C-alpha positions in Angstrom: -16.8 -35.5 -4.2 -15.9 -33.5 -1.1 -14.8 -29.9 -1.9 -11.2 -29.0 -1.3 -10.9 -26.9 1.9 -10.0 -23.2 1.2 -6.4 -22.3 2.0 -5.6 -19.8 4.8 -4.5 -17.2 2.1 -7.9 -17.5 0.4 -9.8 -17.1 3.7 -7.7 -14.0 4.6 -8.4 -12.6 1.1 -12.2 -13.1 1.6 -12.1 -11.4 5.0 -10.1 -8.5 3.6 -12.6 -8.0 0.9 -15.4 -7.8 3.4 -13.5 -5.0 5.2 -12.9 -3.3 1.8 -16.7 -3.2 1.3 -16.8 -0.6 4.1 -15.8 1.9 1.5 -19.4 1.8 0.2 -22.3 3.6 1.8 -24.2 1.6 4.4 -27.4 1.4 2.3 -25.4 0.0 -0.6 -23.7 -2.5 1.6 -27.0 -3.7 3.1 -28.5 -4.2 -0.3 -25.5 -5.7 -2.2 -22.8 -6.6 0.3 -23.7 -10.2 0.8 -24.0 -10.9 -2.9 -20.7 -9.1 -3.7 -19.0 -11.1 -0.9 -20.2 -14.4 -2.3 -19.3 -13.5 -5.8 -15.8 -12.5 -4.7 -15.4 -15.7 -2.7 -16.2 -17.8 -5.8 -13.8 -15.8 -8.0 -11.1 -16.0 -5.3 -11.2 -19.8 -4.9 -11.4 -20.3 -8.7 -8.3 -18.0 -9.3 -6.3 -19.6 -6.5 -7.2 -23.2 -7.6 -6.1 -22.5 -11.3 -3.4 -19.8 -11.0 -2.2 -19.9 -7.4 -0.9 -16.7 -5.6 -0.4 -14.9 -9.0 -4.1 -15.4 -9.8 -5.1 -13.9 -6.4 -2.7 -11.0 -7.0 -4.2 -10.3 -10.4 -7.8 -10.5 -9.0 -6.9 -8.1 -6.2 -5.3 -5.6 -8.6 -8.6 -5.4 -10.6 -10.8 -5.6 -7.5 -9.1 -2.8 -5.6 -9.3 -0.3 -8.5 -12.9 -1.3 -9.2 -14.1 -1.0 -5.6 -12.4 2.3 -5.0 -13.9 3.8 -8.2 -17.4 2.5 -7.7 -17.4 3.2 -3.9 -16.5 6.9 -4.6 -19.3 7.1 -7.2 -21.8 5.6 -4.8 -20.8 7.9 -2.0 -21.0 10.9 -4.4 -24.6 9.9 -5.3 -25.7 9.3 -1.7 -23.8 12.2 -0.2 -22.3 9.9 2.5 -18.6 11.0 2.4 -17.6 10.2 5.9 -16.7 6.9 7.7 -16.2 6.2 11.3 -12.7 6.3 12.7 -12.6 2.6 13.5 -13.7 1.8 9.9 -10.9 4.1 8.5 -8.3 2.3 10.7 -9.5 -1.1 9.6 -9.6 -0.3 5.9 -6.2 1.5 6.2 -4.8 -1.6 7.9 -6.0 -3.9 5.1 -4.8 -1.5 2.4 -1.3 -1.3 4.1 -1.1 -5.1 4.4 -2.0 -5.7 0.8 0.4 -2.9 -0.2 3.1 -4.9 1.6 2.1 -8.0 -0.4 2.4 -6.0 -3.6 6.0 -5.0 -2.7 6.7 -8.7 -2.1 5.3 -9.5 -5.5 8.0 -7.4 -7.0 10.5 -9.9 -5.5 8.5 -13.1 -6.1 7.4 -12.2 -9.6 9.6 -9.3 -11.0 7.6 -9.3 -14.2 4.6 -7.9 -12.3 6.7 -4.7 -12.6 5.0 -1.3 -12.8 1.4 -2.4 -12.1 2.5 -4.0 -8.8 4.5 -1.0 -7.8 1.6 1.4 -8.6 -0.8 -0.7 -6.6 1.6 -0.9 -3.7 1.9 2.9 -3.6 -1.9 3.5 -3.9 -2.6 1.0 -1.1 0.2 2.6 1.0 -1.8 5.8 1.0 -4.6 3.9 2.7 -2.0 2.8 5.3 -1.0 6.3 5.9 -4.6 7.5 6.5 -5.2 4.5 8.7 -2.1 5.2 10.8 -3.0 8.9 11.1 -6.6 8.0 12.1 -5.2 5.8 14.8 -3.1 8.7 16.1 -5.7 11.4 15.6 -6.1 13.7 18.6 -2.6 12.8 19.8 -0.4 13.2 16.7 -0.5 17.0 16.8 1.1 19.1 14.1 4.0 16.6 13.8 1.7 13.8 12.8 -0.2 16.0 10.4 3.1 17.1 8.8 4.0 13.4 8.5 0.7 12.6 6.8 1.1 15.5 4.3 4.7 14.7 3.5 3.9 11.0 3.1 1.0 11.7 0.8 3.0 14.2 -1.2 5.9 11.7 -1.6 3.6 8.9 -2.7 1.7 11.1 -5.2 4.8 12.5 -6.7 6.3 9.0 -7.0 3.2 7.9 -8.8 3.2 10.9 -11.1 6.9 10.4 -11.9 6.4 6.8 -12.8 3.5 7.5 -15.1 5.5 10.3 -16.7 8.5 8.1 -17.2 6.5 5.2 -18.7 4.3 7.3 -21.0 7.2 9.5 -22.2 9.4 6.5 -22.8 12.1 7.8 -20.4 11.7 4.9 -18.0 11.7 2.0 -20.4 14.4 -0.7 -20.6 15.3 0.4 -24.1 15.9 4.0 -23.0 17.9 2.9 -20.0 20.1 0.8 -22.2 20.4 3.2 -25.1 20.1 6.7 -23.6 20.4 6.5 -19.8 20.6 10.2 -19.4 17.0 10.6 -20.4 15.9 8.4 -17.5 18.0 10.3 -15.0 15.5 13.1 -14.2 12.7 10.6 -13.6 15.0 8.5 -11.4 15.9 11.6 -9.4 12.3 12.7 -8.8 11.4 9.1 -7.7 14.3 9.0 -5.3 13.5 12.3 -3.7 9.8 11.5 -3.5 10.5 8.2 -1.8 12.7 9.9 0.7 9.9 12.5 1.3 7.6 9.6 2.0 10.2 8.2 4.4 10.4 11.5 6.2 6.6 11.6 6.5 6.5 8.0 7.9 9.4 8.9 10.3 7.4 12.0 11.6 4.3 9.8 12.1 6.6 7.4 14.0 8.0 10.1 16.2 4.4 11.4 16.9 3.4 7.9 17.9 6.3 7.6 20.2 5.5 10.9 21.8 1.8 10.1 22.2 2.5 6.5 23.2 -0.8 5.2 22.0 0.6 2.1 20.3 2.3 0.0 23.1 3.2 -3.0 20.9 4.4 -1.5 17.7 4.8 2.2 18.1 8.4 2.2 16.8 7.4 0.5 13.5 6.4 3.6 11.5 9.7 5.3 12.5 11.7 2.3 11.5 9.9 2.0 8.1 10.5 5.6 7.4 14.2 5.4 8.1 14.4 2.4 5.8 12.8 4.5 3.0 15.3 7.4 3.7 18.3 5.1 3.7 17.1 3.3 0.6 16.6 6.6 -1.1 20.2 7.6 -0.4 21.5 4.3 -1.7 19.3 4.5 -4.8 20.5 8.0 -5.6 24.1 6.8 -5.5 23.7 3.5 -7.3 20.9 4.4 -9.8 20.7 8.2 -10.4 24.4 9.0 -10.4 25.2 6.4 -13.1 22.2 7.4 -15.2 23.2 11.0 -15.1 26.6 10.1 -16.3 25.2 8.1 -19.2 25.9 4.7 -17.7 23.4 1.8 -17.4 23.3 0.9 -13.7 21.7 -2.4 -14.5 24.6 -3.6 -16.7 25.4 -6.1 -15.4 22.0 -6.6 -13.8 22.3 -7.0 -10.0 18.8 -7.0 -8.4 20.0 -7.6 -4.9 19.7 -4.1 -3.6 16.3 -3.4 -5.2 14.9 -6.7 -4.0 16.2 -6.1 -0.5 14.4 -2.7 -0.4 11.2 -4.2 -1.7 11.3 -7.0 0.9 11.9 -4.5 3.7 9.1 -2.2 2.5 6.8 -5.1 2.0 7.4 -6.5 5.4 7.1 -3.1 7.1 3.7 -2.3 5.4 2.4 -5.8 6.0 3.2 -5.8 9.7 1.9 -2.3 10.1 -1.3 -3.1 8.3 -1.9 -6.3 10.2 -1.4 -4.5 13.5 -3.8 -1.7 12.6 -6.5 -4.0 11.4 -6.3 -6.4 14.3 -6.2 -3.6 16.9 -9.2 -2.0 15.4 -11.1 -5.3 15.3 -10.1 -6.1 18.9 -11.3 -2.6 20.0 -14.7 -3.2 18.4 -14.9 -6.7 19.9 -14.2 -5.3 23.4 -16.6 -2.5 23.2 -19.6 -3.0 25.6 -23.0 -3.3 23.9 -25.2 -0.3 23.8 -27.8 -0.2 26.5 -31.4 -0.6 25.5 
């Protein structure tokens, strides 16, 4: 029987994984890269065939965490801590794009919940690094400040989410029964997300000033402003009711949250696609080294 052709989403996933392997030291990639790519290809097609896009999402959640952990271990053992600028841009682009998909998963499959949001935030860090690498040398102090604020905002958001879940303050039962307990966590997350937005906006202003991104240089600024605006709205509609002892989700109206996730997802997806494709085009246009 003729095998079923792989879908475009599966092929994109396989290509993204090959880029992700750049996290490993070169010697490790030369020895194991081909085998790992083939194994991932088989798992990808199997998951997509049996479980569709949710299967791919679950596979990528596990794969991303595993690759990051083992790649850091391999680089620690080999002493190869640094990657080329083009590699960092490509990997950052892929991370940003998949982070955008994770935000979209929050809309498509709301039950993906906290794991999807955590993965989206972690992958967003890769997008920040990729964007800053693309601007390096032209971003100046403004771009560096944007990277620092964006990183701080992301890490504080992650820490607040972990604290909220492990302490029981950010659970549905707490929000229904004792909303005031969730208010401090919500406030920290809102302020941290706004800090991330300010960092993105600064990177966007730096890109406009340096003008190195002719096709999409306004995108980081626009994405940052969306984060800031969403933070203000979230503070008014989520934190304020919680601080007053009211459940902001009663009655449940997911419209605003879903709109924010969709906008964030679209912004990170487009930004990541542009970064990765631009880096690949640069490599393809580079003249071969002379003998």
